[in-house]
N, C-alpha and C positions, 0 to 999 in steps of 0.2 A: 696422400692424395692432395693436390693443390687445387685451390679454387680457381676457375677460369676468371680472367679479368673481365669485369663488367663493362659494358659499353655505355658510358654516361656522356650526354651531350655537353658541349661547352656552354650552351644556353642554360642548362640546369645548374651548372656550377656557378655561373655568373648570377643567376637568380638567388642562389643560396648565399652569395657573398654580398648582396645588396645591404646597404645600411639605411635604416629609416628610423624615425622616432616612434613609429607605431608598427607593431607586428600585424601582418594580415590575419594571423590565427590567434592573436592575443591582444594584450593591452600595452606592451612595451617591448622595444627591441633596441639592443645596443651591441657594441663590439668590444671584445676584450682579447688581447693577444691574437688579433687577426681572426677571431671566431665570432660569428653573429649569435647572440643569445636572445631568445624570445621568451618572454614571460607570458604564459597562457592565462586566459581569464580564469580557468579552472584552478590554477595555482593561487591566484589572488583571492579567490573565494575561500579556498582551504586555509590560506594564511590568516584571513580575517576570522574564520571559525576557530583556528588554533589559538590566536591571540585572545579572543573572547573567553575561550575555555580556560586558558592559563590564568588570565586576570581575575576571572570571577569564581573559579573553582579550585584549580590545582594549587596555585601559589598561596591563596589564603589558608589552604589546608596545611601546606608544607612549611610556610613561613608566617607564623601567626604574629599579630600585633602591629602590622604595618598599615599605614593609611592606604586607601583604595588607589590613589594616584601612583604610589610606589609599585603596586602590582601591575599597573598598566605600563609603567616604565620597564619593568622586567619583561613583560610580555612582548613589548616592541623590540627590545634588545634580542630576545630569543628568536622571534620570528624573522627579523632581518638577518641575524646571524645564521639561522638555519638555511634561509634562502642562499646566502653567500656560501655556506658550507656545501650545499648541493651543487652550486655552480662550480666551485673549486674542485669538488669530487669529479664532476664530469670533465672539467678542464684537464685533470690529471690523465684521464683516459685519452683525451684529445691530443695532448702534448706528446705522450708516449706513442700513440698511434701514428701521428704525423711523422715522428722521428723514425718510425719503422716502415713508412711508406703507405699508410692507410689514410686516404684523404678524409678529413672531417672539417667542415666549415660551419657547422650549425649545432647549437645546443638549445633544447627547449625545456623550460620548466612547465610541467603540466600537473594535473590533479594528483597523480601518483608519485610525483618527484621530478626527476630530471632524466633526460636522455640525450646522448651524443649521437647525431645522425650520421652514421658511416656511409660513405659513397660506395664502398665495397667492403665485403667481409675480409678479415685478416687472411692472408694467403698461406701462412704457416702456423703451426700449433704454438710455437714459441712466441710469435708475435701476439697471438690472441692471449696467451698466458700473461705476458708482460702488460698488455693493455688492461686486462681484467683485474689484475692485482693492484694496479696503480691507484685506482679510485679508493678502495678500502684502506690502503696504506696511508693515503693523504688524509682520510677521515680520522684515522688513529692519530696522526700528527696534529691535526686540528684539535682533537680532544685533549691531547697533552698541552697544546698551546693555550687553549681556553682555560684549562685547569690551572696552568701556571699564572695566567692573568688574574683569575679569581683569587688565588693564594696571595698574590702581590697586593691586591685591593684589600683583602682581609687584614694582612699584616700592616698595611698603611693606615688601617682604621678608617678607610674611606666609607662612603655611603654603602650601607649593607645591601640595598636593592641591586645595584649593578654587579657587585661581587657574587651574590647568589644567582643572578641571571647567567653570568659567565660559567659558573659551576654547573648549572643546569644544562647550558649549551654544550659544555664538555661531555656530559653524560649522553646527550643526544647524538653527538658525533660518534661515540663508541657504539651506541645502539645502531646508528646508521651503517657503520662498518660491519658489525656483526650480522645485521639483517641482509645487507647486500652480499655477504659471503655465504648465504644459504644456497645450497647446491640446486637451485631451481632456475634452469635456463629459461629466458635469456638474461637473468640477473648475473652479477659479477661472479658469484660462486658457481653458478651453472656454466658460465663460460670457462672458468678454471677447470671444472670437471670435464667439459668437452675437450679442452686443450690437452689434458692429461690422457684421456681415452684416445684422442687423436694421435698423440705421440706413441702410445703403445700399439694401437691397431694400424696406424698409418692410413686410416680411412676416415675422411671427414664425414661421409654420410652415416657410417656406423656410430661415430662419436656423437653426431648430432642426434641420432635416434635415442641413444642412451641418455644424453643430457636432457633432451626434451621430455622423455618418458619420466625421468626423475622430477623434472619441473612440473609436469602435470600432476604427479602424485602429491608433491609438496603443496601445490596450489589447492588441491582438494582437502588436504589436511588443514590448511589455514582456514578454508571455508568452514570445515567442521568445528574448528576451535572458535571461530566467530559466532557460529550458531549456538554453541554451548555457552559462550559468554553472554549472548543476547538473552538466552533463557535464564541465565544466572543473574539478570538484572542490569547488566551493562549493555543496554540496547544500542546506543549510539556507537560505542566502541566495537561491539560485536558486528554491527552492520558494516562498519568501515573495514574490519578484517575480512568479512565475506567478500566485499568488493575487491580488495587487494588479492585475495586468493583466486577469485574468478579471473582477474586480470592476468595473474601469473600463469594460471592454467591455460587460458586461451592464447596468450603470447607464446608459450612453449609449443603449443599445438600448431600455431601458425608458422613458427620458425621451422619446425620439423617439416611441415608441408612445403615450405618454400625451398628448403635445401634439397628435399627429395625431387621437387620439380626441376631444380637446376641440374641434378644428377641425371634425371631421365631425359632432359632436353640436350644434354651434352652431345655434340656431334650431329645434332639435327639442325638443318638449315631452315631459314625462313621460307624458302620455296616449298618446303614440305608441309607447312602449316597455313600458308596464306590462301585466300580466296582469289582466284584469277578472274579476269574479265570484269574489272571494276567499272561500275556505272559512274561516269564522270560528267560534270556539268560544264557546258561551254561558258567561257568567261564573259562573252559579249551578249548574253541574254539578260532580260530583266528579272527581278525577283518574282514578279507575277508569273512570267513564263516558266521560271524554274519550279515554282510551286505546282503549277498545273502539269508540266511535262515530266518532272522528276520526283518531287517530294511525295506526291500522292500515288505514284506508280511503283517505284522501287522501294523495298523495305529497309531503307537506311535512314539514319539521322544525321550522318556526316558524309559529305561528298568532296572529292577532289575537284578543284576548279582548274580547267585547262584552256589554253589558247594555242591553237596549231600544235596539239599534242605536247605542249610544254606546260608542266605543272606550275601554277602561279599561286596556289593557296588552297584553303579548305573553307567550306561553308556548312553550317549545321542549322537544324531547326531552331535551336536556342538563339543563334545569331540573328535569324530572321525576325524572331519575336521581339527583339529589341529595337527594330526599325519601324517607325509609324507606317501603317498600312496604306495610307494615302500616297506614300512614296514608292511603293512597290512597282507600279507600272512604269516608272521612269528611272529607277535605280538599277544599274548593272551589277552583276555578281562580282565583277572585277573591282568595283568600287568598295565593296563591303567584306570581301573574303579575308580570312586570316592568312597572312603571308606564310610560306613554308619555313620550317626550321629543321635543324639537324635532328631534333628530338622526335620528329614525327615522320621521318623517312629513313629507310635502310635499303640495302641491296639484297638481291635474291640469295647471295652466298653468305650473308651474315648469319651469326648464331641466333637460333630461335630464342635463347634465353634473354638476349638483349631486348628483343621485342616484348617478351613477357615482363621484364622489369619496367619497361615504359608503361605497359598497360596497367600494372599493379599500382602505379602512381596516379592512375585515374586521368591520364592526359589524353584519352581518346584513342581512336584507331591509328595503327601505324601503316603508312603507305610504303609499298615495296617497289623498287626500281631495278630494271635490267638495263644498265647503261643510263641513257636519258629517257628511256621508255617506262611509263607506268605499267607495272606488271601485275600488281595485285594489292590486297589489303589484308592486314592481320588484325583480328579482334580477340578479345579475351576468350570468347566462345570457341574460336578456332583452336587456340592452344589448349584449353581445357579438354576439348574433345580429343586432341592428339595425346594428351597425357593419359586419359582414360583408355585409349587404344593401346598405348605402350604398356600400361599396367596390366591389361587383360591378356595381351599376346606375347609380352616379353617381360614377364615378372622377374626373370633372372637378372635384369638390369637394375631393378629397384634396390 
């Protein structure tokens, strides 16, 4: 079973490809091989905690007799090297994915590691298998490379601290490869498992159910091990493993739900899930008139703004609150509404899944058009109600 192609807007692609010195969701953004890489604030905090733990506890225990400054040099080498290793791991997924037709323009380092943000799921099992295995293979290569560098430094009788740091970094990369190959979807090993089940069963939905179920089980096993570790005295480490286990469990559950939704919505048009007879706001009324005539009357937070039945943008309650109230009686909606974009408008014959994808990104309601005429609006509630109906009366499709 092939995944239907997702309907992503050009605007979303361009947004993902923007280059800036500061990430909107983090502290740093840069580009490498045409891919935007964001460093999330969560990763920076974790990196600082790891460096402190290594310099003050781990390294003094493993490598006795060094001055405190040497331990901090080692910690910095390891943390910077680990961040670079995670980025290169994700770039391996990205390069292979793009070569096989899966668009990826964004990588994020966050509190639990790194993630390549795919703009569509792999459309064949072999594509997913190749992408999933690429990251762990590169981590193994990096482990061998760092180990080779450490050996060269030791043989050259260079400073012991950098050599030991590279040796430790080599071990971390082997651990990273092994951990990612754990068959817990959506981790790399879970994706390998899904691709193999997909090849055998020829059904993506069944393969996803199997991989997601295994992922949820593995997540809870990790949680149990973390709790046991905490009771054994390793409170910080145990707590961290509990968080990782919960993350894996809920990520697997979410992935399964999303793929099931895509399967259930296949063949369903937007016309079947939209709300018709949309309340629209005239472009040439003031904000004050809009608040009295529309906002307090109809139960919506976002409205299409029209002029002579032509859609010119949207306005929401949040938009209005950013405008000083003394300007409401003189400011027209046409002056402050958000211009329309491809991302927020589809046609009645489009696939309902494309609307669902847009809504999951939290971009607000999707307006539906029949030719040039505004025909309706789709909200997350609309589609969730439709999914519940399909599951109740057509469970054979699930």
